Every structure is written in structure tokens, then in C-alpha cells.
C-alpha positions in Angstrom: 8.6 3.7 -0.5 8.8 5.9 2.0 10.7 8.0 3.1 9.2 10.3 7.0 8.4 13.3 5.0 10.0 14.2 1.7 13.0 17.1 2.4 11.7 19.2 -1.0 8.5 21.2 -1.4 6.4 20.0 -4.5 3.9 22.0 -5.9 0.4 20.6 -5.5 -1.8 19.3 -7.8 -5.4 20.8 -8.9 -7.7 18.9 -6.7 -11.4 18.7 -7.3 -12.6 19.2 -4.2 -16.7 18.2 -5.3 -14.6 14.4 -6.0 -13.7 13.3 -2.4 -15.4 14.6 1.0 -13.8 13.2 5.0 -15.5 11.6 6.5 -13.1 11.0 10.0 -9.4 11.2 11.0 -8.0 9.1 13.4 -4.9 10.1 15.2 -1.6 9.0 17.5 -0.1 6.5 15.5 3.4 6.4 14.6 4.4 6.4 10.8 1.1 4.5 9.5 1.8 2.3 6.3 -1.3 0.8 5.1 -4.7 0.8 6.4 -6.8 -2.4 5.3 -10.1 -3.6 5.8 -11.2 -6.4 8.4 -14.3 -6.5 6.7 -14.7 -10.5 8.4 -14.5 -8.2 12.1 -16.2 -5.0 10.7 -12.8 -3.1 11.2 -9.7 -1.7 9.5 -6.1 -2.8 10.2 -3.1 -0.5 10.8 0.3 -0.7 10.3 2.6 1.5 12.1 6.9 1.7 11.2 7.6 3.5 14.5 11.2 4.3 13.2 13.4 3.5 10.2 11.6 1.8 7.6 14.4 -0.5 6.9 15.6 -1.1 10.3 15.1 -4.6 11.7 14.8 -3.0 15.4 11.0 -4.7 16.8 9.8 -0.9 16.8 7.2 -2.3 13.9 3.3 -2.9 15.6 -0.5 -3.2 14.2 -3.7 -1.1 15.7 -7.1 -1.6 15.4 -10.0 1.3 14.1 -13.9 0.6 14.4 -14.9 1.5 10.9 -16.3 5.1 12.2 -12.4 5.9 13.5 -12.1 4.6 17.3 -9.5 3.4 18.2 -9.9 0.0 19.6 -6.7 -1.3 20.4 -3.5 1.2 19.7 -1.4 -2.4 19.9 -2.9 -5.3 19.1 -0.5 -7.8 17.7 3.3 -6.5 18.4 6.8 -8.0 17.9 7.4 -6.9 14.5 10.2 -4.0 13.3 8.7 -2.1 10.3 5.0 -3.7 8.8 4.0 -2.1 5.6 0.9 -3.0 3.5 -0.8 -5.7 4.2 -3.3 -8.7 3.1 -6.0 -11.5 4.5 -6.6 -15.3 3.3 -7.8 -17.6 4.6 -8.3 -16.0 8.3 -5.1 -14.7 8.7 -3.2 -11.7 8.1 -0.1 -11.4 6.0 2.4 -7.7 6.2 5.2 -7.0 4.4 8.1 -6.1 6.8 11.2 -5.5 4.9 12.4 -8.6 4.3 9.8 -11.3 6.0 6.7 -11.8 5.5 4.5 -11.8 9.1 1.8 -13.6 9.9 -1.4 -12.6 12.2 -4.0 -15.2 13.1 -7.3 -12.7 12.7 -9.6 -14.1 15.5 -6.6 -14.3 19.1 -4.8 -10.9 17.2 -1.8 -13.8 17.9 1.9 -13.6 15.9 1.8 -17.5 14.5 4.0 -17.5 11.8 7.4 -15.2 10.1 8.2 -16.2 6.1 11.2 -15.2 5.0 11.4 -13.7 0.9 14.8 -15.1 0.0 16.4 -12.8 -2.0 14.2 -10.2 -1.0 15.6 -6.5 -0.2 12.2 -4.2 0.6 8.8 -6.0 1.1 6.1 -3.7 0.1 2.8 -3.5 -0.3 0.4 -7.0 -0.6 -3.1 -8.4 -1.6 -4.7 -12.0 -2.3 -6.4 -13.4 -5.0 -9.3 -15.0 -5.3 -7.7 -18.3 -4.7 -5.9 -17.1 -1.7 -3.0 -16.8 -3.0 -1.3 -13.1 -1.6 1.5 -11.0 -3.4 3.3 -8.9 -2.2 5.5 -5.9 -3.8 9.9 -6.1 -3.6 10.5 -2.3 -4.4 13.6 -2.0 -4.3 14.1 -5.7 -6.3 11.4 -4.9 -9.3 9.9 -8.2 -8.3 6.6 -9.4 -6.8 6.4 -12.8 -5.0 3.6 -15.0 -4.7 2.9 -16.8 -1.1 0.5 -19.8 -1.0 0.2 -20.8 2.0 3.5 -19.8 4.1 5.6 -20.5 0.5 6.8 -18.3 -1.4 8.2 -17.8 -5.0 8.4 -15.0 -7.6 5.6 -14.5 -9.8 7.4 -11.4 -11.6 10.7 -9.7 -12.2 11.2 -7.0 -14.6 12.6 -3.2 -15.2 8.9 -2.4 -16.5 7.9 -2.7 -12.5 9.9 0.0 -12.2 9.9 0.2 -8.4 6.6 -1.1 -8.0 4.8 -0.2 -4.8 1.4 -0.6 -4.8 -0.6 -3.9 -5.3 -4.3 -4.6 -5.8 -5.8 -7.8 -7.4 -8.2 -7.3 -9.6 -10.0 -10.0 -10.8 -7.5 -11.7 -13.7 -5.3 -8.7 -13.6 -2.6 -7.7 -10.9 -2.9 -3.7 -11.0 1.0 -2.1 -9.9 1.4 1.4 -8.8 5.2 1.9 -9.5 7.0 4.2 -7.7 9.8 4.9 -10.8 12.5 4.3 -12.6 15.7 4.2 -11.4 15.1 5.1 -8.0 17.9 6.4 -5.4 17.6 4.0 -2.4 19.2 7.5 0.0 16.4 10.0 -1.0 13.8 7.8 -3.0 14.6 9.8 -5.9 13.7 9.0 -9.3 15.5 10.0 -12.7 11.2 9.2 -13.9 8.2 9.3 -12.1 5.7 6.1 -12.0 2.4 4.9 -13.3 -0.2 2.4 -12.9 0.3 -0.8 -14.2 -2.1 -4.2 -15.4 0.3 -8.1 -14.8 -1.7 -10.6 -16.0 -1.8 -13.7 -13.5 -1.9 -16.0 -16.6 0.6 -14.8 -18.8 2.5 -12.1 -16.7 2.4 -10.1 -19.1 3.3 -6.7 -17.9 1.1 -3.5 -20.2 1.1 0.5 -19.1 -2.6 1.1 -18.3 -3.1 4.0 -21.3 -2.8 7.8 -20.0 -1.7 7.2 -17.4 2.1 6.5 -18.0 4.6 8.2 -16.0 2.9 11.0 -14.4 3.1 10.6 -10.1 5.8 8.2 -8.0 3.3 5.8 -6.5 2.3 4.9 -3.0 -0.9 2.5 -2.6 -3.0 1.6 -4.9 -6.8 0.2 -4.5 -10.1 -0.2 -7.2 -13.4 0.6 -7.1 -16.0 -0.5 -9.6 -13.8 0.9 -12.8 -12.2 3.1 -10.8 -8.7 3.1 -9.9 -7.1 5.4 -7.2 -3.4 5.9 -6.4 -1.2 8.3 -3.3 1.5 10.6 -5.0 3.8 9.8 -1.2 5.7 12.6 -2.1 2.8 14.9 -2.7 -0.1 14.1 -1.3 -1.8 13.9 -4.0 -4.9 10.7 -4.2 -5.1 10.5 -8.0 -8.1 8.8 -9.8 -8.0 7.0 -13.1 -10.3 5.0 -15.0 -10.1 3.4 -18.7 -9.5 5.7 -21.2 -8.9 9.0 -19.2 -6.3 10.5 -17.4 -5.1 10.5 -13.6 -6.8 13.1 -12.4 -6.4 15.0 -8.5 -9.3 14.1 -5.8 -8.2 15.1 -2.8 -4.1 16.9 -1.4 -2.4 16.0 2.0 0.2 16.7 2.8 3.7 14.3 1.7 3.2 11.1 3.1 -0.3 9.8 2.1 0.6 5.9 1.8 -0.9 2.4 1.3 -4.5 3.3 1.1 -7.7 0.8 1.7 -11.1 0.5 0.9 -14.3 -1.2 1.9 -15.1 -0.9 -1.5 -17.4 2.6 -0.7 -14.5 4.3 1.5 -10.9 4.9 0.5 -8.9 5.1 4.2 -5.8 7.0 4.0 -2.5 7.0 5.9 -0.9 9.3 7.1 2.7 8.8 7.4 3.9 12.1 8.7 0.7 13.2 10.1 0.4 9.9 12.0 -2.5 9.3 11.1 -5.7 8.1 8.8 -8.6 9.7 7.2 -11.5 8.3 5.5 -12.5 9.5 2.3 -16.6 9.2 0.8 -16.1 9.6 -3.0 -18.6 11.2 -5.4 
């Protein structure tokens, strides 16, 4: 995941500015880690860590944004510690919160349940499949859990996941953005950078995506059509990847670009260090 800001200055990747354009920028958040579209209510949910990403300090909360970047509620749901990735299933929002998953009723905005995930270390991103099951990555344990209703179970555990961060359900597979191998828990540096992986829902087979192996310490990931987009937190780079190609930088931010969301057309990028959420239109 995510330290607040990388202490080292990284060289920015080359950017093709023609591929992405900024639509709006919302400010005033506290370490916004994830931006998830709630299509049923035509809004964006933003998770705020507001403190140490691994501390159970009660500071974390969720905010609401309109689809055009207006703040609907700065503090929509309080009572969390360090919420990160989120998923929506069955009229409920699930938020990863260190070793727990918080469950919020979308209609009322009430925190209705806390699901303990035994054995977890650092839960990070979440996604939902077509059957309504949700998945949550455990970045510091090379694990991904699956939750059916309120029952967590281990979905896959494998060093090939290489510190799995972003997850996105895409048809028959789970797309995984890995941070990298042999992660240093003190500063989140890695012995080898991460890349994009695919996990088959039926067989649980893990397959590195050709051309997208070991290129960056990746954070958030989404897919729009046949294109995968992923953020590299440490450099602030947004990458695009198409099968048969290689990752290309399409936008450059300061370090801290985290768990991106999409409405199927636009991309919403939380910038943890800046306290902002940016909307992008992709060409």
C-alpha cells in the first residue's frame, strides 16, 4: 500500500498527455485511498485513512462526492480506523479496514456490521463479482480473501501474488495489481517491482499478464473494455495496458496515486498525499 508519500524522488515515466484529460479535482480529503462509484445512487464514495494506514485509531471515515466532483458529505460514515479499498454488493458497501471489513447500508449510510478476517495482516483493495461475492487483498500476506455475505474465506494464497494490492473482477477472472516481491514493511520498498496478474475464478490459477510483469509497485487497478488501468503509488503514474502490448504511462501525478475507480468511461484517482480526488476522461 501506501505510505503517505515516498521519501525518495522518483523519475517520472514518459507521459502521453493526449491519452488522458482532467475533468475536475475535488479537495479537502484526509489521505483519500479509494474512490468507488456507487452507480445506483449516482455518486462516488471516497475512503479517508486520516492517520497511520495500519493504526486502529478510529480516525477513518467515508465521504460522498457527486459525479461532477461536488462534496455531498465530507463525513458520511465515521467509526472506522484506516479504510482503503471498497466494493458494493447486495445494496451494501464493503470497506477494507486493516484486519476487518466494514459493512455499510448504502441507502441509509449506517455502519451495520464489522466482519473480522482471521489471519489477515493488511487488507487493502476490494471488488465484487457477478454473483455478489466480494474479494479483498491482503498485501502483506500474499493472500486474497472471498466474502460471501458475512463469511470470509481464503480464496488464494501464493507468493506469486507478490504483495497483491489492487483487485478488479473482470468476467471469469480477477485482475490483480501487485506491489512487488519481498516487500519491506518499514518503507514499502520491494526487491522486485510488481506487475499485473490474472487469477481464474474457477481454477484459481495465477497468470502474469504478458508484457506487464515487474514494471512498477502497483496500487489500484480497473478495466474499461479491453484496457486495464493501474496506478503506481510511489511515482504517481497512471498506466494503461492492452493485451499484446506493454504498460504505457497516460498521466503523471505526484507520488500518492492510489485505488482508482470508474463509471465505465471516466477514471477517478485518489491522491493520498494531496488530499484530492481527480476525474479523468480517457481518449
